[in-house]
N, C-alpha and C positions, 0 to 999 in steps of 0.2 A: 797578330794577336789584336782581342777589340777591346779595348780598353772603356770602363762606363756600360757596357753592356746591362740589360735589366732583364731580368726572366722573372715572370709573374703563375705562378700556377696556383690555375682552379685546385680547390682542395677540401674534400668533405671526408666523410672515415670507409668509403667503401673503396676495393682494390682496385680499382681502377682508376679512380685518383692519385692514389698512392702511387701506381704506377708514373702515371705523372709526375708526381713528386720526384721521383727517382731519376726520372730520364731529365726533366727539370733544371734538377741539382746538377747532372753532367753535363748540360748545355752550361748550363752557367761557369761553371768549372774551366771547360772547354774554354769558354771565351775570358774568361778573367773578369769573369762580371762578378752581378748580383742576383740574391736570389731572391723572391717575399711570393708570399701565397696569399691568396683573400678565398673570404669563406662566407658565404650568401643564407643567411636564416630566414624565414619566411616574414613577410610586412606584418608589422605588429599594426593593428588599428588605431587609430586618434579614436580615443573614447572619449576624450576631452568635454566635446559635446553634449555627448551626454550623459556621464557623470563627471561632473568638474569636482568634485571631491576625490577624485580617485585617478588624475591626471598626475597629479607627481610621485602614486606609488607606482603609476603605471610605468613611468620615465625611468624612474628606479630602480623597480622590475627588469626593464630592456637592457640596461646601462648591466646589471648583474648578471644575467641571463648572455650577454654579446665575452666578457669579464669570462665568463665560465666555459664556452666555446673557444673562444680566445685558448685558455689553459688547457682544453681537452687537447685541441689542434697538438698544438705545443707537444703535450703529452705523450702523441701518437704518432706523429714524427717524430720521436726520442725513439720511442720503444718498436718502430718497427724498420727506421731506415737509419737508430742512432743519429739521428738528423735534427742539430739546435736549430731552429728556427728563431732570425732575430727579427723578422719584419713580418706580421699578422696581421691582415685589416679583416674584419668582423663587417660585410657587410647587412643592409635588408630590402627587400622586395627581389624583381624578379631577379632569378640567378646569372643569365646571360647578360642584361643590361648592366647589373651592376658587376660584372668581372669584367667588361667593355669599359665602364668611368673609371671604375679603378687602374685599369691597364693605359687611358688615357690621363691619367691624376698625374703617376707613376713617371709617364714618358717610358712604359714597358715597351722596352724594343722585341720580345718573342712573349705571347702565352701559351703556358704547354695546360691543354686538357687532357681529360681521360676518356677513352671509347670503350660503351661496353660491349661485350661479343657473348654472339650465341652458337651452341653446337649445329654444326648440320652448313647446311648452302646458307642462310643468313645470320653468319655467325660473329660478322663483324658488323651489325645494322650501328651505325652513327647515332649517341644519345642528340636529346631535343637541345640541351645545352651547347652541347659542343658543336652542335652545328650551327646553332646560331652564332655564335661566337666564332667560324671560321668564315662563317659569311660576311660579320660584319667590320670585324679585328680591324683595325688600323695597322700594326704590327701584321709581322710574320706568329704563325701559330703552328705549333707542335701539338697535332692527335699521336696521343701515346696510346698505344698495346702493348702487352705482353711480347716481349723479345728476348733473344739468344743470341749474343755477338756474332752473325754468320760471318762479315767480313766483306761483307758487300753494300754498299750506296746505290741507287739506282735513282738515274736524274728523268725523267720526264719533259723532253721539250719540246714544242713545234717549231723552235726559233724563230719566233716574235719575239718585240721585243720584252712585251712584258717577264716571257717566260725565261730569257735568257741570263736575270742574275740567280734564278735556279739554280744553273750550274757552277757560276762559284758558292753558292750554299751548298750542293754537294759535295764538292772538291773539299770545302773546310770543315764539314759532318764528317768526311772519308779520313780525314787527315788527322782529327779530333781523336778516333776511334783505331788509326794501323786499318778500315777497313781496303776491299777496292774497290773504285770508283765504274760506275755505268752507265752514259748515257745514252738516251733512247728518243726515238723517232717511231713513231706507223706509219706503215703507206697503206695505204686502204684503195683498192682498184676500184670499190663497186663503184666512185663519180666519174669513174672515167667514159667521156663524152665520145666515143666514136662510132662508128657502123654498128647498131643492133645484132644481136644473132635473133634468128626468131627459135623457139623451141616449145617443148611441151606445153611450158605456161606463162607462151605467148613472147612476147619481145622483152628479151634481156639485153641489159649494157656488154657491149664486149670489150676483154680485158687489149690493152695495147700488144704487141708482139713481146716476144720474150726477150729480144735485145732492147727493145724500147722500155721495157720493164728492169733489166740490168743496168740499162744506164740510165736510171732516175735513183737508182740504188746508190751508184757508184754518185752520183753528185748527191744526193743528199748525205752518205756518208763523211763525205770531202765535204760538205757543208758544220755537220758534225763535230769533226776534228777541228775544222777550225775555229770554229763555235768555242775551242773547249780549250785550242790555243791562245783564243784571245782575252780568256776566262783563265789564265796559267792553268787550267786543273790536266791533270793524269790518268790515265784512264784508257776505259774502251770503250771505243763508238757502234752504238749498232745500229744497226733500221730493224723495225722488226714489220711483219704484215697481218692483216686483217684490220679491223676497227678498237680506233687507240684504244679507246675505254679496256675493251678485252685483252687487247695485244701488251697494253702495261701492266696491267694489272696479273696476268699471266706470265708473264717475264719476272715479274716482283716474286712470283709465286715459283716459278722453275729455278731461278735463281737463287733461293732462300734470303731474299734481302731482308737487312735486316732496318731499311730509312727507305721510304722513297721520297722524292723530293719533286714539285710541281710549282709553277712561277702564277702569282697574279698582280694582279691591279691593286696598287696604293689605295684608292681608299673606294672599291665599290665592293661588289660580294662574290658567291661564286658563280652565279650568272655573267659575269665577265672573266673569268681565269682566260687568260691565255687560252688554256685548252676547250674554255668552253664545258661543254656539258660532260665534255671527257677528265676531266679536271677534280668537276665533282664526283661523276662517280670512282674514283681513284679513292679520294678521299674518303668517301665512303663504305668502298665493299675493298680495299688493300689489304691483305692480313697480317701487314703489320705496320708500323706509325708511320705518319706520312707528315714532312714538313711542307706546310704552304706559305710560301715565299712573296712577300709584298714585291712589289715591283722598286718602293719607297722607300723599303727596309735598309736601315745600317748594313748588310750582309757582307 
Protein backbone atom coordinates (compact mmCIF):
# COMPACT_ATOMS: atom_id res chain seq x y z
CA UNK A 1 0.00 0.00 0.00
CA UNK A 2 1.37 3.42 -0.99
CA UNK A 3 0.34 6.24 1.31
CA UNK A 4 0.18 9.74 -0.11
CA UNK A 5 0.33 8.85 -3.79
CA UNK A 6 -1.32 11.40 -6.07
CA UNK A 7 -2.85 10.78 -9.50
CA UNK A 8 -3.50 13.75 -11.80
CA UNK A 9 -5.98 13.21 -14.63
CA UNK A 10 -5.94 15.39 -17.73
CA UNK A 11 -9.65 16.00 -18.20
CA UNK A 12 -11.80 17.51 -20.93
CA UNK A 13 -15.29 16.64 -22.11
CA UNK A 14 -14.36 13.85 -24.51
CA UNK A 15 -14.79 10.09 -24.11
CA UNK A 16 -11.03 9.54 -24.16
CA UNK A 17 -10.36 11.68 -21.11
CA UNK A 18 -13.40 10.20 -19.38
CA UNK A 19 -11.71 6.82 -19.71
CA UNK A 20 -8.55 8.35 -18.27
CA UNK A 21 -10.61 9.62 -15.33
CA UNK A 22 -12.14 6.19 -14.77
CA UNK A 23 -8.76 4.47 -14.82
CA UNK A 24 -7.10 7.25 -12.86
CA UNK A 25 -9.73 6.92 -10.14
CA UNK A 26 -9.15 3.16 -9.98
CA UNK A 27 -5.40 3.71 -9.79
CA UNK A 28 -5.69 6.27 -6.99
CA UNK A 29 -8.04 3.96 -5.08
CA UNK A 30 -5.69 1.02 -5.52
CA UNK A 31 -2.76 3.10 -4.27
CA UNK A 32 -4.74 4.45 -1.33
CA UNK A 33 -3.92 7.83 -2.81
CA UNK A 34 -5.71 10.98 -3.92
CA UNK A 35 -7.14 12.06 -7.24
CA UNK A 36 -6.93 15.47 -8.89
CA UNK A 37 -8.01 16.68 -12.32
CA UNK A 38 -6.66 19.40 -14.58
CA UNK A 39 -8.37 21.07 -17.53
CA UNK A 40 -6.62 23.50 -19.86
CA UNK A 41 -8.43 26.37 -21.54
CA UNK A 42 -7.01 28.19 -24.56
CA UNK A 43 -4.70 31.03 -23.61
CA UNK A 44 -6.50 34.35 -23.28
CA UNK A 45 -4.77 37.21 -25.04
CA UNK A 46 -3.65 40.04 -22.88
CA UNK A 47 -5.56 43.00 -24.31
CA UNK A 48 -4.51 45.47 -21.64
CA UNK A 49 -1.88 47.16 -23.79
CA UNK A 50 -4.29 47.58 -26.70
CA UNK A 51 -7.49 48.27 -24.79
CA UNK A 52 -6.58 49.48 -21.27
CA UNK A 53 -10.20 50.25 -20.44
CA UNK A 54 -11.20 46.64 -21.01
CA UNK A 55 -8.47 44.99 -18.97
CA UNK A 56 -10.49 44.67 -15.75
CA UNK A 57 -13.47 43.35 -17.66
CA UNK A 58 -11.23 40.84 -19.44
CA UNK A 59 -9.88 39.55 -16.14
CA UNK A 60 -13.38 39.21 -14.75
CA UNK A 61 -14.51 37.35 -17.85
CA UNK A 62 -11.55 34.98 -17.61
CA UNK A 63 -12.23 34.22 -13.95
CA UNK A 64 -15.88 33.55 -14.72
CA UNK A 65 -14.99 31.29 -17.65
CA UNK A 66 -12.67 29.27 -15.42
CA UNK A 67 -15.35 29.00 -12.74
CA UNK A 68 -17.88 27.76 -15.29
CA UNK A 69 -15.38 25.27 -16.71
CA UNK A 70 -14.64 23.89 -13.25
CA UNK A 71 -18.33 23.54 -12.48
CA UNK A 72 -19.00 21.86 -15.83
CA UNK A 73 -16.15 19.38 -15.29
CA UNK A 74 -17.42 18.50 -11.84
CA UNK A 75 -20.91 17.93 -13.23
CA UNK A 76 -19.48 15.91 -16.15
CA UNK A 77 -17.65 13.56 -13.78
CA UNK A 78 -20.71 13.29 -11.54
CA UNK A 79 -23.17 12.50 -14.31
CA UNK A 80 -20.93 10.12 -16.31
CA UNK A 81 -19.09 8.25 -13.55
CA UNK A 82 -20.88 9.17 -10.34
CA UNK A 83 -17.60 10.68 -9.19
CA UNK A 84 -17.34 13.73 -6.95
CA UNK A 85 -14.21 15.65 -7.90
CA UNK A 86 -12.81 17.58 -4.96
CA UNK A 87 -9.58 18.86 -6.53
CA UNK A 88 -9.98 20.44 -9.98
CA UNK A 89 -7.49 22.80 -11.58
CA UNK A 90 -8.32 24.97 -14.57
CA UNK A 91 -5.28 26.31 -16.41
CA UNK A 92 -4.68 28.39 -19.52
CA UNK A 93 -2.12 27.94 -22.24
CA UNK A 94 -0.47 25.02 -24.01
CA UNK A 95 -2.35 21.89 -22.98
CA UNK A 96 0.58 19.54 -22.48
CA UNK A 97 2.79 22.20 -20.83
CA UNK A 98 0.09 23.18 -18.32
CA UNK A 99 -0.65 19.54 -17.50
CA UNK A 100 3.03 18.97 -16.76
CA UNK A 101 3.33 22.21 -14.80
CA UNK A 102 0.39 21.30 -12.60
CA UNK A 103 1.73 17.77 -12.12
CA UNK A 104 5.03 19.25 -10.94
CA UNK A 105 3.38 21.76 -8.62
CA UNK A 106 1.28 19.18 -6.77
CA UNK A 107 3.96 16.49 -6.78
CA UNK A 108 1.90 14.02 -8.80
CA UNK A 109 3.18 10.44 -8.85
CA UNK A 110 1.10 9.54 -11.89
CA UNK A 111 -0.53 11.40 -14.76
CA UNK A 112 -3.45 9.72 -16.53
CA UNK A 113 -4.20 10.86 -20.07
CA UNK A 114 -6.60 9.61 -22.70
CA UNK A 115 -5.53 8.32 -26.08
CA UNK A 116 -7.69 8.80 -29.12
CA UNK A 117 -8.38 5.68 -31.20
CA UNK A 118 -9.44 5.06 -34.77
CA UNK A 119 -10.83 2.06 -36.58
CA UNK A 120 -8.56 -0.04 -38.77
CA UNK A 121 -4.78 -0.34 -38.81
CA UNK A 122 -4.25 3.11 -37.25
CA UNK A 123 -6.88 2.61 -34.58
CA UNK A 124 -4.66 3.57 -31.67
CA UNK A 125 -2.76 6.62 -32.93
CA UNK A 126 -1.64 8.64 -29.93
CA UNK A 127 -2.96 12.19 -29.63
CA UNK A 128 -0.40 15.00 -29.69
CA UNK A 129 -1.10 16.13 -26.12
CA UNK A 130 -0.80 12.60 -24.74
CA UNK A 131 2.37 12.03 -26.73
CA UNK A 132 4.04 15.16 -25.35
CA UNK A 133 2.93 14.44 -21.80
CA UNK A 134 4.42 10.95 -21.84
CA UNK A 135 7.61 12.28 -23.43
CA UNK A 136 8.29 15.00 -20.87
CA UNK A 137 6.56 14.08 -17.59
CA UNK A 138 8.68 13.82 -14.46
CA UNK A 139 6.51 10.99 -13.19
CA UNK A 140 4.90 7.82 -14.46
CA UNK A 141 2.17 8.23 -17.09
CA UNK A 142 -0.88 6.05 -17.71
CA UNK A 143 -2.04 6.25 -21.32
CA UNK A 144 -5.65 5.15 -20.99
CA UNK A 145 -7.52 3.27 -23.70
CA UNK A 146 -10.97 1.69 -23.41
CA UNK A 147 -10.59 -1.69 -21.77
CA UNK A 148 -12.36 -4.59 -20.21
CA UNK A 149 -10.94 -6.62 -17.35
CA UNK A 150 -9.14 -9.38 -19.24
CA UNK A 151 -7.11 -10.67 -16.35
CA UNK A 152 -3.64 -10.10 -17.87
CA UNK A 153 -0.99 -7.44 -17.24
CA UNK A 154 2.00 -7.60 -19.58
CA UNK A 155 5.36 -6.10 -18.59
CA UNK A 156 7.88 -5.45 -21.37
CA UNK A 157 11.49 -5.35 -20.23
CA UNK A 158 15.00 -5.60 -21.62
CA UNK A 159 16.33 -6.11 -18.07
CA UNK A 160 18.23 -2.82 -18.11
CA UNK A 161 18.13 -0.78 -14.89
CA UNK A 162 15.52 1.73 -16.19
CA UNK A 163 13.19 -1.10 -17.19
CA UNK A 164 13.34 -3.04 -13.93
CA UNK A 165 10.92 -0.81 -11.94
CA UNK A 166 8.32 -1.72 -14.56
CA UNK A 167 8.33 -5.28 -13.22
CA UNK A 168 7.43 -4.13 -9.71
CA UNK A 169 4.85 -1.68 -11.08
CA UNK A 170 3.31 -4.37 -13.27
CA UNK A 171 3.16 -6.78 -10.36
CA UNK A 172 1.42 -4.13 -8.24
CA UNK A 173 -1.06 -3.40 -11.04
CA UNK A 174 -1.83 -7.10 -11.45
CA UNK A 175 -2.34 -7.49 -7.72
CA UNK A 176 -4.71 -4.53 -7.57
CA UNK A 177 -7.00 -6.01 -10.22
CA UNK A 178 -6.44 -9.70 -9.56
CA UNK A 179 -4.86 -10.12 -13.00
CA UNK A 180 -2.23 -12.59 -14.15
CA UNK A 181 1.24 -11.11 -14.58
CA UNK A 182 3.31 -11.88 -17.68
CA UNK A 183 6.84 -10.45 -17.90
CA UNK A 184 8.31 -10.62 -21.39
CA UNK A 185 11.46 -9.79 -23.31
CA UNK A 186 12.02 -10.20 -27.03
CA UNK A 187 14.87 -11.87 -28.88
CA UNK A 188 15.71 -10.54 -32.31
CA UNK A 189 18.25 -12.60 -34.22
CA UNK A 190 18.65 -10.15 -37.09
CA UNK A 191 21.66 -8.54 -35.44
CA UNK A 192 23.56 -11.78 -35.08
CA UNK A 193 27.11 -11.25 -36.39
CA UNK A 194 27.98 -14.79 -37.43
CA UNK A 195 29.13 -15.79 -40.89
CA UNK A 196 26.83 -14.45 -43.65
CA UNK A 197 24.68 -16.56 -45.88
CA UNK A 198 24.69 -15.83 -49.59
CA UNK A 199 21.18 -15.77 -51.00
CA UNK A 200 19.40 -14.41 -54.02
CA UNK A 201 19.17 -11.04 -52.25
CA UNK A 202 22.87 -10.98 -51.51
CA UNK A 203 24.65 -11.31 -48.18
CA UNK A 204 22.29 -12.07 -45.31
CA UNK A 205 23.14 -12.56 -41.62
CA UNK A 206 23.22 -16.18 -40.55
CA UNK A 207 21.15 -17.35 -37.62
CA UNK A 208 23.08 -18.99 -34.81
CA UNK A 209 22.76 -22.77 -34.54
CA UNK A 210 19.52 -24.05 -33.04
CA UNK A 211 21.29 -25.23 -29.90
CA UNK A 212 22.80 -21.78 -29.38
CA UNK A 213 19.40 -20.16 -29.82
CA UNK A 214 17.99 -22.52 -27.20
CA UNK A 215 20.80 -21.66 -24.78
CA UNK A 216 20.24 -17.94 -25.22
CA UNK A 217 16.50 -18.31 -24.74
CA UNK A 218 17.01 -20.37 -21.58
CA UNK A 219 19.48 -17.83 -20.19
CA UNK A 220 17.10 -14.93 -20.91
CA UNK A 221 14.19 -16.79 -19.37
CA UNK A 222 16.24 -17.48 -16.23
CA UNK A 223 17.22 -13.81 -16.04
CA UNK A 224 13.57 -12.75 -16.34
CA UNK A 225 12.59 -15.16 -13.57
CA UNK A 226 15.41 -13.86 -11.37
CA UNK A 227 14.36 -10.25 -11.96
CA UNK A 228 10.79 -11.14 -11.06
CA UNK A 229 11.92 -12.86 -7.87
CA UNK A 230 14.02 -9.81 -6.93
CA UNK A 231 10.94 -7.61 -7.42
CA UNK A 232 8.72 -9.96 -5.42
CA UNK A 233 6.61 -10.50 -8.53
CA UNK A 234 4.70 -13.72 -9.08
CA UNK A 235 3.70 -14.65 -12.60
CA UNK A 236 4.92 -16.02 -15.91
CA UNK A 237 8.19 -15.11 -17.63
CA UNK A 238 8.06 -15.31 -21.39
CA UNK A 239 10.65 -14.95 -24.17
CA UNK A 240 9.26 -13.53 -27.40
CA UNK A 241 10.66 -13.91 -30.90
CA UNK A 242 10.96 -11.14 -33.47
CA UNK A 243 11.53 -7.41 -33.50
CA UNK A 244 10.79 -6.20 -29.96
CA UNK A 245 8.14 -3.59 -30.79
CA UNK A 246 6.14 -5.95 -32.97
CA UNK A 247 6.61 -8.89 -30.60
CA UNK A 248 5.42 -6.96 -27.54
CA UNK A 249 2.38 -5.45 -29.23
CA UNK A 250 1.51 -8.82 -30.78
CA UNK A 251 1.85 -10.55 -27.41
CA UNK A 252 -0.43 -7.97 -25.80
CA UNK A 253 -2.98 -8.61 -28.54
CA UNK A 254 -2.68 -12.39 -28.24
CA UNK A 255 -3.03 -12.30 -24.47
CA UNK A 256 -5.84 -9.76 -24.60
CA UNK A 257 -3.83 -7.75 -22.08
CA UNK A 258 -5.66 -5.01 -20.24
CA UNK A 259 -2.42 -3.16 -19.50
CA UNK A 260 1.14 -3.08 -20.85
CA UNK A 261 3.86 -1.71 -18.57
CA UNK A 262 7.19 -0.31 -19.85
CA UNK A 263 10.03 1.45 -18.03
CA UNK A 264 11.60 4.84 -18.72
CA UNK A 265 14.41 6.98 -17.39
CA UNK A 266 13.48 9.53 -14.73
CA UNK A 267 13.82 12.94 -16.34
CA UNK A 268 14.20 12.32 -20.03
CA UNK A 269 11.74 11.53 -22.77
CA UNK A 270 10.61 8.65 -24.90
CA UNK A 271 13.81 8.85 -26.92
CA UNK A 272 15.59 7.71 -23.75
CA UNK A 273 13.20 4.95 -22.75
CA UNK A 274 14.84 1.77 -21.54
CA UNK A 275 13.52 0.10 -24.66
CA UNK A 276 14.26 3.14 -26.84
CA UNK A 277 12.14 3.38 -29.95
CA UNK A 278 10.60 0.03 -28.99
CA UNK A 279 8.89 1.56 -25.98
CA UNK A 280 7.75 4.55 -28.00
CA UNK A 281 6.16 2.18 -30.50
CA UNK A 282 4.46 0.19 -27.73
CA UNK A 283 3.08 3.35 -26.11
CA UNK A 284 1.74 4.53 -29.45
CA UNK A 285 0.37 1.34 -30.94
CA UNK A 286 -0.69 -1.09 -28.20
CA UNK A 287 -4.40 -1.91 -28.30
CA UNK A 288 -4.74 -1.42 -24.55
CA UNK A 289 -3.69 1.02 -21.85
CA UNK A 290 0.05 1.49 -21.31
CA UNK A 291 1.79 2.51 -18.10
CA UNK A 292 5.15 4.22 -18.70
CA UNK A 293 7.05 3.95 -15.42
CA UNK A 294 9.79 6.43 -14.57
CA UNK A 295 12.96 5.09 -13.02
CA UNK A 296 12.77 7.56 -10.14
CA UNK A 297 9.00 7.22 -9.59
CA UNK A 298 7.72 5.80 -6.30
CA UNK A 299 6.48 2.56 -7.81
